[in-house]
C-alpha atoms as one frame of an Amber mdcrd trajectory, in Angstrom:
protein
  10.835  26.008 -25.828  10.482  26.269 -22.019  13.301  24.988 -19.855  13.174
  23.276 -16.470  16.737  23.357 -15.088  15.436  22.967 -11.516  14.018  19.567
 -12.460  17.557  18.368 -13.160  19.387  19.511 -10.020  20.171  15.957  -8.901
  23.866  15.330  -9.820  22.865  12.066 -11.532  21.533  14.031 -14.516  24.918
  15.714 -15.115  26.517  12.274 -14.890  24.153  10.892 -17.550  24.804  13.973
 -19.689  28.593  13.451 -19.454  28.263   9.727 -20.220  26.155  10.495 -23.316
  28.684  13.102 -24.413  31.479  10.531 -24.015  29.550   8.200 -26.322  28.711
  11.058 -28.727  25.000  10.374 -28.369  21.993  12.342 -27.146  20.093  11.582
 -23.947  16.805  12.708 -22.445  14.813  12.100 -19.274  11.279  11.193 -20.296
   7.898  10.146 -18.959   6.773   9.922 -15.358   9.642  11.864 -13.789   8.954
  14.891 -15.996   5.175  14.630 -15.578   5.341  14.356 -11.795   7.859  17.210
 -11.495   5.557  19.552 -13.397   2.571  18.382 -11.318   4.650  18.831  -8.144
   3.864  15.285  -7.009   7.069  14.835  -5.019  10.403  13.340  -5.901  10.247
  10.308  -8.184  12.381   7.286  -7.351  12.160   5.869 -10.909  13.704   7.797
 -13.801  13.484   6.779 -17.474  16.376   7.812 -19.708  16.187   7.647 -23.508
  19.367   7.491 -25.538  19.393   8.173 -29.265  21.561   5.117 -29.675  22.160
   2.236 -27.279  20.509   2.556 -23.880  22.553  -0.403 -22.641  25.868   1.220
 -23.588  24.789   4.481 -21.960  23.935   2.650 -18.726  27.373   1.023 -18.710
  29.073   4.378 -19.266  27.038   6.002 -16.474  28.053   3.190 -14.124  31.752
   3.800 -14.895  31.383   7.466 -13.863  29.580   6.760 -10.577  31.303   6.014
  -7.251  31.415   2.272  -6.627  30.438   1.563 -10.241  26.940   0.208  -9.458
  25.856  -2.996 -11.146  24.046  -2.631 -14.463  21.166  -5.057 -15.001  20.722
  -5.721 -18.704  17.500  -6.931 -20.353  18.602  -7.796 -23.887  15.140  -8.921
 -25.003  13.787  -5.435 -24.421  16.993  -3.537 -25.197  16.925  -1.914 -21.768
  19.264  -1.606 -18.792  18.819  -0.522 -15.206  21.023   0.623 -12.359  20.386
   1.907  -8.849  22.223   4.767  -7.243  21.487   7.050  -4.283  18.052   5.557
  -3.725  17.068   6.176  -7.365  16.377   3.551 -10.034  17.469   4.603 -13.522
  16.141   2.731 -16.542  17.858   3.252 -19.886  16.401   2.510 -23.298  17.447
   3.352 -26.818  15.042   5.546 -28.794  12.973   3.218 -30.918  10.073   2.596
 -33.242   7.565  -0.152 -32.475   5.189  -2.267 -34.539   2.660  -4.743 -33.162
   0.897  -7.941 -34.185  -2.722  -8.550 -33.265  -2.027 -11.484 -30.936   0.595
  -9.904 -28.681   1.397  -6.689 -26.845   5.132  -7.378 -27.343   6.234  -5.175
 -30.258   8.791  -5.629 -32.997  11.425  -2.971 -32.285  13.865  -1.010 -34.430
  16.124   1.945 -33.680  14.543   5.369 -34.015  14.762   9.045 -33.203  13.558
  10.829 -30.064  10.440  11.783 -32.039   9.817   8.111 -32.858  10.178   7.288
 -29.176   7.739  10.000 -28.130   5.265   8.758 -30.747   5.217   5.300 -29.153
   4.420   6.644 -25.656   1.009   5.838 -24.241  -0.204   9.355 -23.351   0.738
  12.913 -24.197   1.520  13.619 -20.530   4.009  10.720 -20.582   5.709  11.839
 -23.797   7.260  14.929 -22.180  11.066  14.883 -22.358  13.802  17.066 -20.860
  17.106  17.357 -22.697  20.256  16.194 -20.902  22.475  17.506 -23.704  24.944
  20.362 -23.196  23.519  22.483 -26.015  20.008  22.678 -24.510  20.221  21.132
 -21.030  16.810  21.249 -19.287  14.824  22.173 -22.405  11.350  20.623 -22.629
  10.452  18.694 -25.776   6.680  18.471 -25.955   5.493  17.508 -29.470   1.917
  16.640 -28.410   1.076  19.573 -26.114   1.347  17.379 -23.046   1.837  20.473
 -20.860  -1.546  21.765 -21.990  -3.141  18.371 -21.213  -1.561  18.448 -17.750
  -3.110  21.864 -17.164  -6.509  20.694 -18.440  -6.231  17.377 -16.557  -6.745
  15.291 -19.680  -5.584  11.747 -20.486  -5.047  11.570 -24.240  -2.993   9.387
 -26.584  -0.286  10.963 -28.801  -1.570   9.140 -31.895  -4.898   7.595 -32.956
  -6.293   5.996 -29.760  -7.592   2.958 -31.697  -4.031   2.169 -32.734  -2.561
   2.967 -29.301  -5.011   0.750 -27.402  -5.264  -2.059 -29.929  -1.459  -2.296
 -30.190  -1.008  -2.535 -26.421  -4.328  -3.085 -24.588  -2.625  -2.650 -21.218
  -2.685   1.061 -22.037  -6.470   1.008 -21.557  -5.947   0.071 -17.918  -3.109
   2.569 -17.610  -5.390   5.345 -18.903  -7.949   4.497 -16.223  -5.242   4.155
 -13.577  -3.737   7.581 -14.366  -7.202   9.171 -14.467  -7.813   7.717 -11.010
  -4.427   8.521  -9.471  -4.198  12.054 -10.861  -7.949  12.788 -10.770  -7.838
  13.525 -14.524 -10.431  12.938 -17.245 -10.018  10.594 -20.191 -10.605  12.449
 -23.456 -13.934  11.505 -25.105 -12.399   9.952 -28.245  -9.975   7.980 -26.091
 -12.775   6.744 -23.803 -14.804   5.593 -26.807 -11.762   3.790 -28.158 -11.230
   1.933 -24.872 -14.869   0.784 -25.009 -14.415  -0.310 -28.619 -11.221  -2.267
 -27.842 -12.239  -3.631 -24.401 -12.163  -7.286 -25.443  -8.482  -6.874 -26.430
  -7.663  -6.897 -22.708  -7.863 -10.693 -22.950  -4.363 -10.854 -24.459  -2.829
  -9.137 -21.410  -1.344 -11.311 -18.669  -3.243 -11.527 -15.393  -0.172 -10.303
 -13.517   0.015  -7.063 -15.530  -3.724  -6.492 -15.094  -3.539  -6.950 -11.322
  -0.552  -4.608 -11.115  -2.733  -1.833 -12.578  -5.759  -2.796 -10.456  -3.610
  -2.596  -7.308  -2.546   0.929  -8.265  -6.186   1.909  -8.824  -7.109   0.416
  -5.438  -4.332   2.396  -3.745  -5.553   5.720  -5.182  -7.261   8.283  -2.953
 -10.637   7.530  -4.556 -10.573   4.061  -6.177 -14.262   4.220  -7.160 -13.358
   6.525 -10.043 -11.240   3.774 -11.612 -13.789   1.011 -11.089 -16.584   3.208
 -12.444 -14.464   3.758 -15.581 -13.725   0.030 -15.858 -17.484  -0.494 -15.700
 -18.343   2.290 -18.158 -15.831   1.104 -20.777 -16.867  -2.552 -20.569 -13.490
  -3.730 -19.271 -14.827  -4.919 -15.911 -16.638  -8.067 -17.177 -13.345  -9.335
 -18.612 -11.563  -8.803 -15.284 -14.055  -9.179 -12.415 -17.402 -10.624 -13.570
 -18.115 -11.231  -9.861 -18.393  -7.470  -9.335 -20.498  -6.903 -12.443 -22.966
  -9.523 -11.145 -23.668  -7.276  -8.138 -25.076  -4.446 -10.250 -28.775  -3.747
 -10.447 -31.809  -3.479  -8.207 -34.551  -6.114  -8.334 -38.069  -5.456  -7.111
 -40.740  -7.964  -6.104 -44.017  -7.238  -4.392 -42.892  -3.686  -3.744 -39.679
  -4.776  -2.025 -36.275  -3.743  -3.359 -32.653  -4.203  -2.342 -29.759  -1.775
  -2.746 -27.438  -1.896  -5.740 -24.557  -3.856  -4.263 -22.091  -2.867  -7.015
 -22.297   0.882  -6.386 -22.527   0.250  -2.643 -19.250  -1.704  -2.884 -17.506
   1.225  -4.574 -18.683   3.518  -1.771 -17.267   1.089   0.800 -13.904   1.035
  -1.006 -13.785   4.842  -1.017 -14.749   4.937   2.669 -12.023   2.521   3.715
  -9.469   4.358   1.559  -9.920   7.412   3.793  -8.702   5.445   6.813  -6.127
   2.892   5.590  -3.433   2.376   2.943  -3.489  -1.383   3.551  -3.883  -2.787
   0.015  -5.299  -6.096   1.209  -7.866  -4.458   3.467  -8.933  -2.415   0.438
  -9.225  -5.709  -1.486 -11.449  -7.016   1.320 -13.668  -3.948   0.941 -13.872
  -4.518  -2.821 -14.827  -8.183  -2.413 -16.807  -8.128   0.841 -20.183  -8.532
  -0.895 -19.298 -10.720  -3.915 -21.221 -13.621  -2.347 -24.468 -11.652  -2.570
 -25.107 -12.289  -6.281 -25.144 -16.119  -6.041 -27.065 -16.145  -2.724 -29.776
 -13.588  -3.561 -33.315 -14.911  -2.990 -36.747 -13.461  -2.388 -38.819 -14.541
   0.613 -42.429 -13.366   0.706 -42.321 -12.921   4.469 -39.008 -11.102   4.903
 -38.146  -9.828   1.409 -34.725 -10.104  -0.242 -32.179 -12.306   1.500 -28.487
 -13.090   1.001 -28.097 -15.976   3.443 -24.501 -17.146   3.976 -23.183 -14.632
   1.441 -20.094 -14.111   3.634 -19.229 -17.823   3.536 -19.884 -18.085  -0.206
 -17.944 -14.860  -0.799 -14.908 -16.121   1.119 -14.812 -19.204  -1.135 -15.100
 -16.959  -4.193 -12.091 -14.942  -2.997  -9.845 -17.989  -3.420 -11.170 -18.692
  -6.930 -10.749 -15.060  -7.970  -7.209 -14.834  -6.592  -6.276 -18.092  -8.316
  -7.795 -17.054 -11.662  -6.044 -13.677 -11.574  -2.728 -15.245 -10.527  -2.687
 -13.291  -7.270  -0.815 -14.525  -4.174  -2.475 -17.562  -2.580  -0.649 -16.974
   0.696  -1.438 -15.120   3.914  -2.610 -12.087   1.885  -5.380 -14.128   0.278
  -6.247 -15.761   3.616  -6.518 -12.321   5.228  -8.976 -11.156   2.536 -10.941
 -14.397   2.906 -11.109 -13.937   6.658 -12.298 -10.345   6.388 -15.012 -11.319
   3.873 -16.107 -14.293   5.991 -16.373 -12.196   9.158 -17.611  -8.974   7.553
 -21.078  -9.158   9.149 -20.064 -10.310  12.607 -19.553  -6.862  14.198 -22.794
  -5.650  12.557 -24.749  -8.334  14.416 -22.838  -7.522  17.603 -23.560  -3.801
  17.388 -27.151  -4.264  18.563 -26.326  -6.544  21.509 -22.759  -6.108  22.761
 -22.344  -9.037  25.165 -19.013 -10.020  26.698 -19.207 -13.592  25.419 -19.964
 -12.488  21.831 -17.077 -10.007  21.940 -14.734 -12.691  23.314 -15.651 -14.949
  20.392 -15.147 -12.122  17.915 -11.682 -11.401  19.314 -10.860 -15.130  19.378
 -11.901 -15.651  15.734 -10.449 -12.400  14.362  -7.227 -12.443  16.400  -4.797
  -9.720  15.377  -7.161  -8.679  12.578  -9.999  -7.528  14.827  -9.150  -3.832
  14.330  -9.038  -4.293  10.544 -12.404  -6.024  10.705 -13.913  -3.109  12.619
 -12.446  -0.669  10.084 -14.075  -2.663   7.256 -17.451  -2.724   9.005 -17.378
   1.008   9.669 -16.570   1.612   5.992 -19.617  -0.508   5.145 -21.910   2.225
   6.526 -23.109   3.995   3.375 -26.510   5.277   4.505 -27.300   8.852   3.458
 -29.552   9.338   6.503 -27.512  11.460   8.986 -29.331  10.074  12.037 -28.789
   6.453  10.982 -25.176   7.194  10.038 -24.485   8.602  13.494 -26.363   5.788
  15.232 -24.452   3.037  13.371 -21.076   4.659  14.052 -21.967   5.082  17.724
 -22.924   1.401  17.887 -19.589   0.379  16.385 -17.760   2.608  18.847 -19.513
   0.681  21.635 -18.215  -2.549  20.093 -14.670  -1.102  19.879 -14.858  -0.002
  23.525 -16.121  -3.434  24.588 -13.347  -5.150  22.591 -10.746  -3.087  24.452
 -12.376  -3.747  27.824 -12.722  -7.504  27.295  -9.237  -7.878  25.838  -7.603
  -6.021  28.726  -9.414  -8.265  31.178  -9.502 -11.663  29.440  -6.494 -11.599
  27.033  -8.335 -13.457  24.255  -6.381 -12.126  21.286  -3.984 -14.841  20.046
  -5.547 -17.068  22.697  -3.373 -19.810  24.171  -5.214 -22.173  26.552  -3.908
 -21.984  30.149  -3.824 -25.801  30.240  -1.852 -27.689  27.599  -2.731 -31.066
  26.138   0.424 -32.458  27.739  -0.721 -31.374  31.206  -4.123 -33.010  30.648
  -2.362 -36.259  29.662  -0.084 -36.140  32.720  -2.923 -35.235  35.087  -5.076
 -38.191  34.096  -2.372 -40.601  32.919  -3.734 -40.557  29.362  -2.162 -41.422
  26.040  -3.176 -39.336  22.985  -6.946 -39.729  22.853 -10.317 -38.107  22.118
 -10.781 -37.125  25.768  -7.852 -34.677  25.636  -9.493 -32.748  22.797 -12.838
 -32.755  24.605 -11.292 -31.257  27.760  -9.271 -28.640  25.819 -12.361 -27.543
  23.868 -14.420 -27.412  27.063 -11.819 -25.145  28.739 -11.753 -22.858  25.675
 -15.575 -22.666  25.560 -15.804 -21.969  29.299 -13.355 -19.062  28.950 -15.095
 -17.630  25.874 -18.500 -17.896  27.557 -17.132 -16.196  30.662 -17.838 -19.203
  32.928 -14.222 -19.105  34.114 -11.503 -16.421  33.809  -8.599 -16.928  31.404
  -6.293 -17.978  34.267  -4.344 -21.129  35.079  -5.858 -22.018  38.480  -9.437
 -21.546  37.280  -8.717 -23.600  34.139  -7.064 -26.375  36.211 -10.043 -26.603
  38.538 -12.385 -26.741  35.539 -10.212 -29.451  33.941 -10.533 -31.664  37.037
 -14.324 -31.203  37.069 -14.601 -32.038  33.393 -12.345 -35.073  33.821 -14.598
 -36.336  36.610 -17.637 -36.097  34.291 -15.705 -38.164  31.750 -14.943 -40.785
  34.455 -11.250 -39.898  34.444  -9.221 -40.182  37.642  -6.230 -37.916  38.337
  -2.896 -39.660  38.745  -1.610 -39.223  42.282
């Protein structure tokens, strides 16, 4: 068997080997660390260790041998333990067999051999193990030809895929996630099995599903994952809102673009320019309001009136249903979806007042909004592509010019409500709000500069119109 001693140069592996020897057990590093080393994907921070015996006892023994004796976190339910050392997270598990019931992905577990443990792994490329034992330190144990599958870029289950996916349906999402991250192909039999078992995804928790979706979204080309989710029939169980966007309708010779495949192009486009997960979510959801708002007008053709507003409301419902964070992350995605067409309208008529309002409404997110809108350009016509990008560059230039001059981002009115009250001897009242709004509107429209003296003069004029007299 081939050996990979260079994969085990980190001193932690010798420490694990010594700890296992002390306990008279065998130990192996398995899974992602081995796969990523062979693929040369950089140094992994998470390392899975299998003990032919108790993983918890091995973790405790390793801790004793390490400087500072790092804390061992024990998860008795799963028979696992974890410790952190030198920026690396080690997870220990005892080699085991698993059996599943139809209603749950949580298996019944019993002790097993290394071979049993490799059998239960999701994919051949994740069943690769390197020995940490003195007699064959660094030797590769590859019972399912995982090395060959790595070379051929194939995602394949060690055992019958129907059993693998039905037992733990999360593996269907993991197959698609690995195919997306690694730019691999899912073996034909495995792909058919995912399609056959798609409805089993319903027993998986929303949190686990979203964890995999986030990893797909953070890949270099997320469209590959979403196309596979669509092809296998998993997508309707996860995001019916996206499925509803698919298709092209035609009436009286007028058609609209397929908003599902357009969306995937937008996600790929934005992924070339940002690693911001939530901006990628905004790209994925920016058009979800188009399905419920689609109508045909004989005079102007297909319309999607207010799809941004409807879509922003749908974002909240989707996040809530999928148990995603309902905090500032969700609000950011909502905001991006709501404002996703604003710069497009601006691009044809870049006025100072419109740009001021855009900056005021978008605040610190105005650059993200522009990035989203530029990603939304999916035309295949080179002249149009260049024209649209040039138009957006004009908007970006105008944003910079207006912001440098008028300081609208994170706008704070030059005149406070307290000063208005003191100036006119008012108690809290409707007039204060009227004057504050009038000052804000005057600044945004460019009637007055965003400066204290100009705002004060305007306040006095507005107060006079409201029959208010300054206190002397």
